[in-house]
C-alpha positions as CSV (number, residue, x, y, z in Angstrom):
1,P,-9.9,-31.7,27.2
2,I,-10.6,-28.8,29.5
3,K,-13.8,-29.0,31.5
4,M,-15.7,-25.7,31.1
5,D,-18.7,-24.4,33.0
6,D,-21.8,-22.8,31.4
7,S,-20.4,-19.2,31.9
8,V,-17.8,-19.6,29.1
9,D,-18.8,-17.5,26.0
10,V,-16.7,-18.8,23.1
11,E,-17.6,-15.8,20.8
12,L,-16.5,-13.3,23.5
13,L,-13.2,-15.2,24.0
14,A,-12.6,-15.1,20.2
15,R,-13.1,-11.3,20.2
16,Q,-10.5,-11.0,23.0
17,T,-7.8,-12.9,21.1
18,P,-7.4,-11.3,17.6
19,G,-4.2,-12.3,15.8
20,F,-3.5,-15.2,18.2
21,S,-1.8,-18.2,16.8
22,G,-2.9,-21.8,17.6
23,A,0.0,-22.0,20.1
24,D,-1.1,-18.7,21.7
25,I,-4.7,-20.0,22.2
26,A,-3.3,-23.3,23.6
27,N,-1.3,-21.2,26.1
28,V,-4.5,-19.3,27.1
29,C,-6.3,-22.6,27.7
30,N,-3.5,-24.0,29.8
31,E,-3.2,-20.8,31.8
32,A,-7.0,-20.7,32.4
33,A,-6.9,-24.3,33.6
34,L,-4.0,-23.4,36.0
35,I,-5.9,-20.3,37.3
36,A,-9.0,-22.4,37.9
37,A,-7.0,-25.1,39.7
38,R,-5.3,-22.5,41.9
39,H,-8.8,-21.4,43.0
40,G,-9.9,-25.0,43.7
41,K,-12.4,-25.1,40.9
42,K,-13.5,-28.3,39.2
43,F,-14.5,-26.4,36.0
44,V,-12.8,-23.5,34.0
45,G,-15.1,-20.4,33.9
46,K,-15.3,-17.3,31.7
47,Q,-13.3,-15.2,34.2
48,D,-10.5,-17.8,34.3
49,F,-10.1,-17.5,30.5
50,L,-10.3,-13.7,30.6
51,D,-7.6,-13.6,33.3
52,A,-5.5,-15.9,31.2
53,V,-5.8,-13.7,28.2
54,D,-4.7,-10.7,30.3
55,R,-1.7,-12.6,31.6
56,I,-0.6,-13.8,28.2
57,I,-0.9,-10.3,26.6
58,G,0.0,-8.0,29.5
59,G,2.1,-10.2,31.9
60,L,1.7,-11.0,35.5
61,E,-0.7,-8.9,37.6
62,K,1.4,-6.6,39.8
63,K,-0.3,-6.8,43.2
64,S,2.7,-5.1,44.8
65,K,1.9,-1.9,42.9
66,I,-0.3,-0.1,45.4
67,T,-2.1,2.9,44.0
68,T,-4.0,5.7,45.8
69,E,-7.6,6.6,45.0
70,N,-6.4,9.7,43.1
71,E,-3.9,7.6,41.1
72,R,-6.6,5.1,40.2
73,R,-8.9,8.0,39.1
74,T,-6.2,9.5,37.0
75,I,-5.4,6.1,35.3
76,A,-9.2,5.5,34.8
77,L,-9.7,8.9,33.2
78,H,-6.6,8.4,31.0
79,E,-7.7,5.0,29.7
80,A,-11.3,6.1,29.3
81,G,-10.0,8.9,27.1
82,H,-8.4,6.4,24.8
83,A,-11.4,4.2,24.8
84,S,-13.9,7.1,24.2
85,L,-12.0,8.5,21.2
86,S,-11.4,5.1,19.6
87,W,-15.2,4.6,19.8
88,L,-16.1,8.1,18.4
89,L,-13.5,8.3,15.6
90,E,-14.4,6.6,12.4
91,H,-10.9,5.4,11.5
92,A,-9.6,4.6,14.9
93,N,-9.0,0.9,15.7
94,P,-12.0,-0.8,17.3
95,L,-11.8,-1.3,21.0
96,I,-11.6,-4.8,22.6
97,K,-11.1,-4.1,26.3
98,V,-9.7,-1.6,28.8
99,T,-8.2,-2.3,32.2
100,I,-6.7,-0.4,35.1
101,V,-5.2,-3.6,36.7
102,P,-1.4,-3.1,36.8
103,R,0.4,-5.7,34.7
104,G,4.1,-5.7,33.7
105,R,5.3,-2.1,33.6
106,A,1.9,-0.7,32.8
107,L,-0.6,0.7,35.3
108,G,-3.4,0.4,32.8
109,A,-3.9,-0.6,29.2
110,A,-6.4,-0.7,26.3
111,W,-6.5,-3.4,23.7
112,Y,-7.7,-2.7,20.1
113,L,-8.4,-4.8,17.0
114,P,-6.0,-3.4,14.3
115,E,-7.5,-3.2,10.9
116,E,-5.5,-5.2,8.3
117,R,-5.5,-2.4,5.6
118,Q,-3.8,-2.7,2.3
119,I,-3.3,1.0,2.1
120,T,-3.7,3.7,4.8
121,T,-5.0,7.2,4.2
122,K,-3.9,10.4,5.9
123,E,-7.4,10.7,7.5
124,Q,-7.0,7.2,9.0
125,M,-3.6,8.0,10.5
126,L,-4.9,11.3,12.0
127,D,-7.8,9.5,13.7
128,E,-5.3,7.0,15.2
129,M,-3.1,9.8,16.4
130,C,-6.1,11.6,17.9
131,A,-7.2,8.5,19.8
132,T,-3.6,7.9,21.0
133,L,-3.6,11.4,22.5
134,G,-6.9,10.8,24.2
135,G,-5.3,9.8,27.5
136,R,-3.3,12.9,28.0
137,A,-6.2,15.1,26.7
138,A,-8.5,13.5,29.3
139,E,-6.1,14.2,32.1
140,D,-5.6,17.8,31.0
141,L,-9.4,18.4,30.5
142,F,-10.9,16.6,33.5
143,I,-8.2,16.9,36.1
144,G,-6.3,20.0,35.1
145,K,-3.0,18.3,35.6
146,I,-1.0,16.0,33.2
147,S,1.1,13.0,34.3
148,T,3.9,10.7,33.1
149,G,1.3,8.1,31.9
150,A,1.3,9.4,28.4
151,M,5.1,8.9,27.6
152,N,4.6,5.9,25.3
153,D,1.6,7.6,23.6
154,L,3.7,10.7,22.9
155,E,6.6,8.6,21.6
156,R,4.2,6.9,19.2
157,V,2.5,10.0,17.8
158,T,5.9,11.8,17.4
159,K,7.3,8.9,15.4
160,Q,4.0,8.7,13.4
161,S,3.8,12.4,12.6
162,Y,7.5,12.5,11.6
163,G,7.0,9.6,9.2
164,M,3.9,11.2,7.7
165,I,5.7,14.5,7.1
166,A,9.3,13.4,6.2
167,Y,8.6,10.1,4.4
168,L,5.0,10.1,3.2
169,G,4.6,13.7,2.0
170,M,1.4,14.3,4.1
171,S,2.2,17.9,5.1
172,D,0.7,21.0,3.5
173,K,4.0,22.8,3.7
174,L,6.1,19.9,2.4
175,P,3.7,18.0,0.1
176,N,4.6,15.1,-2.1
177,V,8.3,14.7,-1.0
178,C,10.1,11.9,0.7
179,Y,13.3,12.5,2.6
180,Y,13.9,8.9,3.4
181,N,17.6,8.0,3.0
182,N,18.3,4.2,2.7
183,D,22.1,4.7,2.4
184,E,23.4,3.2,5.7
185,Y,26.9,4.7,5.1
186,S,25.6,8.3,4.6
187,F,26.3,10.7,7.4
188,N,24.3,13.6,5.8
189,K,20.6,14.3,6.1
190,P,19.0,14.4,2.6
191,Y,17.6,17.9,3.3
192,S,18.8,21.3,4.5
193,E,18.7,22.8,8.0
194,R,15.8,25.0,7.0
195,T,13.9,22.0,5.8
196,A,14.8,20.2,9.1
197,E,13.3,23.2,11.0
198,L,10.2,23.1,8.9
199,I,9.7,19.3,9.5
200,D,10.0,20.0,13.3
201,E,7.4,22.8,13.0
202,E,5.0,20.6,11.0
203,V,5.4,17.7,13.5
204,K,4.5,20.0,16.4
205,R,1.6,21.5,14.4
206,M,0.2,18.1,13.4
207,I,0.4,16.7,17.0
208,N,-1.1,19.8,18.6
209,E,-4.0,19.9,16.1
210,Q,-4.9,16.3,17.0
211,Y,-4.5,17.1,20.7
212,D,-6.9,20.0,20.5
213,R,-9.2,17.9,18.4
214,A,-9.1,15.2,21.1
215,K,-10.0,17.7,23.8
216,K,-12.9,19.1,21.8
217,I,-14.4,15.6,21.2
218,L,-14.0,14.6,24.9
219,S,-15.4,17.9,26.1
220,K,-18.5,17.4,23.9
221,H,-18.9,13.8,25.3
222,R,-17.9,14.7,28.9
223,S,-20.8,12.8,30.5
224,E,-20.2,9.6,28.6
225,H,-16.5,9.7,29.2
226,N,-16.9,10.2,32.9
227,Q,-19.5,7.3,33.1
228,L,-16.9,5.1,31.4
229,A,-14.1,6.2,33.8
230,Q,-16.4,5.5,36.8
231,L,-17.3,2.1,35.4
232,L,-13.6,1.4,35.0
233,I,-12.9,2.3,38.6
234,E,-15.7,0.0,39.8
235,K,-15.1,-3.0,37.5
236,E,-11.3,-2.5,36.8
237,V,-11.9,-4.2,33.4
238,I,-14.4,-3.2,30.8
239,F,-15.2,-4.5,27.3
240,A,-16.4,-3.1,24.0
241,E,-20.0,-4.1,25.0
242,D,-19.7,-1.8,28.1
243,V,-18.6,1.1,25.9
244,E,-21.5,0.5,23.5
245,R,-24.0,0.6,26.3
246,I,-22.8,4.1,27.2
247,F,-22.0,5.6,23.7
248,G,-24.4,3.6,21.6
249,K,-23.4,1.5,18.5
250,R,-20.6,2.8,16.3
251,P,-22.2,4.1,13.0
252,W,-19.3,2.8,10.9
253,A,-18.6,-0.7,9.7
254,S,-15.1,-2.0,10.2
255,R,-13.0,-3.1,7.2
256,S,-13.5,-6.7,8.1
257,E,-17.3,-6.2,8.3
258,E,-17.3,-4.5,4.9
259,I,-15.4,-7.4,3.4
260,I,-17.8,-10.0,4.9
261,A,-20.8,-8.0,3.7
262,A,-19.3,-7.8,0.1
263,Q,-18.7,-11.5,0.1
264,Q,-22.3,-12.2,1.3
265,Q,-23.7,-10.1,-1.6
266,K,-21.7,-12.1,-4.1
267,T,-23.1,-15.5,-2.8
């Protein structure tokens, strides 16, 4: 058994590892023990476990990636943009932690607890898209320059908006139609060139609307966002509890909280 010191918070660790299998948790424990041993410790502490979780999820810390103060500020503002919007939007996935420690190919990252929904509404998808665009919006709003850091975010929202419009019929101009073609031997699009142009226009409109929405929300909460970014620069890793201290408690219950409350009412 692993010898742990009094700093270990089991509930906190459980919140950092949603969706982990038993094997994943065993890997975290083994990695935490190795980290503690490398530092000459007799007991495994909270930070050893947190570092182990980061390594399992994000890969090795890239100490060779040297960033300037301006780059660190840009990364912090970007990640704080995601974190702020995920906290302020009702249907965005709840935040777990944010870091600006380079790991793998990423210079910074935010982890969220995805809701296990049986169905997903248009409003939920738009909130998720808005939060995904929060990093680019924060750079644009608070620095006045945009960077390459949003490439993966832009790829995600482009695919999501295309799916919403072409497959799920969630566009006002193309409502209730699905252009999905599951014939792998077909070389023709199941729609006309005019419809293709309209889909492109609607994709751009949907993304730009959520981008403008992200900028408006961040502008309204400029002070809190900047506090969060500064805390991220100072601590390098922040948790949902840190965000709650700045923004206050989220007024909405998560789906899992709603299910637990309903079960408690029955008993």
